[in-house]
N, C-alpha and C positions, 0 to 999 in steps of 0.2 A: 470632433477631433479624430483622426483617421486612425482605424485598429493597429498601421504600424508605430503610428504616433502613441499609440498607448500601450504597446506591450514592446516594441523596442527597450524602452529605458529600464522592463524586467528583466531582460536579455543580459543588457550590462553589468545587472545587481549580480550575476550567475555567469563568472569567467570562466568556470570551469566545464560547463556545457557549450559543443561546439557548434551552436547554432547561429547562420547569420540572420534569419530571417525567421519572423513569428508562423505560429501556426496557421494564421490567416491568409498568409501568400499563398496556402496550399488546397487550404479548406472555409467553404464561403461561412457566412453568419451563420446561414440557416442551416446549414450543414453542422456545427460545432454545437448550434442552440440545443438544449435539452426539450424532448418531445414527449408528449401526453401519455403517460401508462409505461414509457420504457423502462422505467425502476421495476413494475411489477416481475415477481419469478412468476415460473411457470411450469408444468412438466412437458419434458422432451419429448419430441413426437420421432419419428420415422425419417424427416425430412431436418430434422435437427444434428441427425448421427455426424462426428467429424472422426478423420484418421486421427488415431492416438500413435502420437511423431516416436520415432526412436528416440534415445536419452541421449542430449548432447553433452559432452565434458561442460565442466562450469565455467564461463565464459571469464570469469573473474581471477589478475594474476596475484591477488594475493588479500587478506582480511584488510579491508578499511578501517581499522583500530587495532590495539596492542592486547588487546584482553584476550581469554579464552572462554568464557561464558558466555549470557546470552545479557545486550546491552538493553538496560531499563532505560535509561536518562544518558546528560551528559553532566559534567563538572566543567562550570565555565570561569574564568579569568574574574575577577570582583567586576561588576559595573557592566557588563555583558548581559544582554538581557534578550537572550537567542529562545527559541520554541518551536516544535515541528508538529506539526499538521499530519497524522497518517491515516490513511484508508484503504479499508480490505475489500477487493475486489475476486472475491473466491466464489465459484458454484463447483457443485456435487454431482457424478453421473448419476442421469435420469434428469435432471433440472435443467431449465434454461434462467439462470438468475438475473436480475435487473440490471440498471445502468442508470445513476443515479444523476440527473443532467442539472438537476436544481443545485446538487453539493458543486459539480465540475463551473458551472455558471457563477455560483456565487463566487468559489475561488478564483476566478479571472477578473470577476467584475472589482474584488479590492485587491486584487495584485498580491492574491497570498501566497506563494510557495506552498508547494505539497506533496509528501510521498505517496504514492499507489503502491500498494503489493496486491501483486497481481497473479492469479490463479490463471496455468496454461490452459484447460478447458474455459474459463472465462473469454478469456482472449481472445480463444477460436472462434466462440459463436457472438463475438463482437468486436470483429474485426476491424471496422473502422472506427468505433470509440478508443480501441487500444491503440490503433495509428495517431489516432488526435492527442493521445495523451505523452503520448513516445515520442510526438512532433515537438510538442509545447516548453518552451525553454523552462517556462512557470514551476514543470512538474518531473519528479524524478520516478522512476520504475521499479520494483524491488521485485523479487521472486515469492510466491506466497503458494508454494507445489502446482504441480497439476491438475488433482481432482479434490483439496483440501482435505488428505486423509491426515487421521490423528497419528504422527510422529514416536506416540508417547511408548508403544511397543516396539518400535521398526527396526530392522538390524539396519545397517551401513549400505547394502546392494538397493532393501526398498527407499532408501532416506536420499540415494543417487539417482534413483531412478525417476523420484520426484522432483527433483531439482532440475536434473538432466532433462527429462520429457517440457518443463517449463519453459528452461534455456532455451531450445530447439524454437517452441513454438516462438518466444522473443527475438531470436535469431533471425528468422525468418520474415518479421512484422518490422525490425530495424531496416532490414536490407528494402523492401516493400515504401520504408518510408525514405529511405534515398533517394527511391528509382520514382516514385511518383511526386516526390517535394525533395529536388535536387538541393534547393535552398538552406534546409533542415540538414544535409548531411544525414551520416549514419549515427545515431543517438548511441551511445556508451551504454555498455553495463554496469548496472550499480555496483552489483557485489553485494547487496542489501538481502537479507530474506528475512520472510517470519516465519514463524509454528502457526499452524493451523489451531484454533481452539487453545492459543495460547500456553500448550501443551508438548514438552518434550520429557527423554529421559536422558540421563548421562549419555547413553550409549548416541542417542543419535544427534544430541546437541554437538557431541565430538565427531561425529561424523560428517555437520554441516561443517563447521569449523576446518574440519580437515581440506572439504571442497574450496576452502579459500572464499568463504561468504560469511560476514557478519550478521548471526540473528538479533533483529531488533523487536524487544516490547514494547515497553508503556510504564508510565509513572504514572497518566491520568486515563481512567476509564469513562469515555463518555456516558455510556449506557443507551447506545441510541437505540441497540436493538429490540429495548424491553418495552418504548412507548410511552416510556417517562412527559414526554410533553418538552416542546423548545426552552419553554424558561428554570423548569428543573433542569435542565440538562444542563444549560448554559449557565444556571447559578452554581452549579456543584462542577462544572470543568473551572469556572472563574475562580471558584474557592482553593481547587488544588494544587493548580499550573502553579509553576516556580522557573526561574531561570535556567534552561538545558532541561525542560519538562518535553516530553513524549507524548503526542494524544493520543490515542484510538479512537476510528469512527469507520463508517462503511460508506460507500460508494456503490454495493450493487443492488439497491431496492432493502434488504436485512436493516437500515438505520430507520428508526421513525423520524421523523421529525429533525433532523441532520441538518436541512438548510437552513431552515428556519434559526437552529440554534449559534450557527454559524454567523448569521449576520447580526446577533448580538457579540457571541463572542470574538469577533477578528475586531470591531472598530474598536471595545471598550479595552484591549488587550494591547492594542496601538497606544490606543489616551494611555497606557499605563508603562508607556514606552520601550514595549515588548517590539521583537522583531520576529517575522514568521521566517523560518528556511528551510530547506528539505533535511532529511536526516542525514545524508553524505554532508552536506553544509555543515550540521552542527556538531560532526563527530570530526570534526577539521578543528573546528575552531574550541576544542577543550578536550578534557580524558573522560570515555568512556566509563559509567558507572557499571557493573558486570555483576550479573549472580551466577550461581553455579547451577540453580536450578530455575525452569521456565513457571510460573506462576500468572492469574491474573490479578488479585491483589495482595494477596498474602499466599508465604509457603502453602502446598496442599491442596489448594483451591480446586485446580483444573481435573480432580481424582472423577468429578463425576461426565469428564467427558473420555474419560480413558478406560471406557469400557464398551471397547468397537460391537455396532449388533452384526455387524458385515464385515468379510473378510476387507474389503477395502479398508476400513479403518476408520467410517464413518459412527457415532456414536449413536446412541439411543434412540429411540422417540421422546424419552422420560427427560432428557438433559435439558441444560436450561441453556435458554441463548446464548453464545457465545460471546468475548467480544472482540475475537481473534481469526 
């Protein structure tokens, strides 16, 4: 079966995305495939320095849902069994994070839509991978701040800077996708945002909403940064998922055994009648269930990330791996 025949039906399932052809029309199979060692993070060197862009205004004209808090899941009409896989692609200053090609390859092979929350710094250091994800009708890209700063203590100006810098990077990459891949058109901004570390304050949450961004968290934690193994990870996700769930995982090398777990999770949930969709599609299918506070699994559990060791908002070294 040709790549066009394989991916085009997926585009037909996602009519809200204006892509005429799959990314295979613009990127070769070898370009799209994950590479050995690409998932590894490393210290940034002089050659990795990038120019920090000026902040752009948010490109979204209004919230994707009518809520005022942070979205944790979606209440669906009876009988609907939609769920959303989400993957964080973040990178802090002083490092070059990875790209877990095995995760993306698995999603494409399984025909499973997903939403990637992409950091601006990560997108700059992984331009080709970012463009491939933006060009793919199977995927959706949201904003995950520029350098994964903890916004729990951030004021509105800092929030606007973090979102705006990332929007500037993504705007440039969308334009480049349209230039090198005319068949794809210009990928649209999703208007979706994810707080780093799953942590926010009432002030930073209000600032995100005021910019027209819809903050997305989750109700199912995969635990992939903890190294629990593919079997336990899949078992935990399968036990907690329900219609309207949003699952958090990583595709920047921070997750361990994520692709292996997906090879169990996706087929088993499909066999149970679930259908994978992007977060944007999920929001349109039901009513967003929101909370006025950010948390990982229960209110107050992000406190360990809320004591930054540096002015950029990065938590101290003692903080446990964060799901967001």
